[in-house]
N, C-alpha and C positions, 0 to 999 in steps of 0.2 A: 260589194260592187265598187264603192268609192276607193277602197284600199287598192283594188286592182288598177283603177285609173291612175292613181298617184304613183303606183309602183311599176308601171310599164316601162318598156325600153323604146325610145324613139330615135329616129334618124332624121335630124333636121339639117338640111343643107350640107350633108356629109359629116356632121358632128353627131356623135352618139350621146344621148342623154339617157341616163339610167336612173331609175327610181330606187328607193323612195326619194322624193324631192327633199332638198335641204333648204332650211331657212337661214336667217342670220345666225352666225356663231356655230353653224353646222348642225343645228337642231333639226330633227326630222319633221316633215309636214305630213301628218296622218289624216287630216280631215279638212273640210272646207272652213271650219272655224279657225284653224291655224293660218290658212291663206288670208282670211279676213283680218286676223289680228296683225299680220305683217303689212298688208296693203293699206288699211284704213287710217292709221295714225298720220302718215305723210299726206294723205288726201285732206284730212281735216285741218292739219297745220297749214297747208297750202291755201285752203279756202279761207282760213282766218287771216292770212297775210294779204290775200286779195281783198278781203273785206276792209281791212285797215286802210289800204291804199285808195279804195273807192271812197271811203268816208273822208280821207284826207283831201283828195282831189275835189270832192263835192264841197267841202268847207272852204277851200281856196276859191272855188268858183263863186260861192256866195259872197265872200269878201271882196272879190274883184268885179262883181256884177254892177257896181256903181248905181244901184237902185233900179236897174232895168228889170221890169216885172217878168219879162220872158225868161231872162237868164236866172232869176231867182226861182221861178217855177221849175225850170229844168233841174237846177241844182237841188232844190227841195225834193223833187221826185227821186233823184238819185239817192239822197240820204234816206228817204222813206223806204225805197226798195232794198237798199243795203241793210237797213235795220230788219226788214222782213227776212232777208237772207241770213242775218245773224241769228234770228229766232229759229229759223228752220235748221241751221247748223247745230244750234244747241239742242233742239228737240231730236234731231237725228242721232246725236251723240247719246242722249239719254235713252232713246229707243233701242239703240244698238246694245248699250250696257244692259238694259232690261231684258231684251230677247236673249242675249248671250248668257245671262245668269239663269234664265228659265230653262233653256235647252242645253246648258253646259258646254257651249261652243267656245273654244279657245280660252282656256282658263286664265291665260295671261292677257286677255283682251284689254288693252289700255292699262 
């Protein structure tokens, strides 16, 4: 069933799209694991970059708070939640690797 979905011929806005879908370098996309292995690395890299900038901005806010307890509290909360986001990002990466190894999805995943 999945092979038929990826191999169909579509007409999108007057443009013909014929399957099978092609990935980077012209490699064919045969299953959902191949799609995940193409889409996920840029998403994780982008999330890491956003995390870095949130930590950087929060650190600057702490340094420029001039001892104001309210500003310190807000900046501290941002750091706490960005670290929680980092842990979730790392755990999602580990979970994806684990599940892809179990089910054999996208052998080149990461």
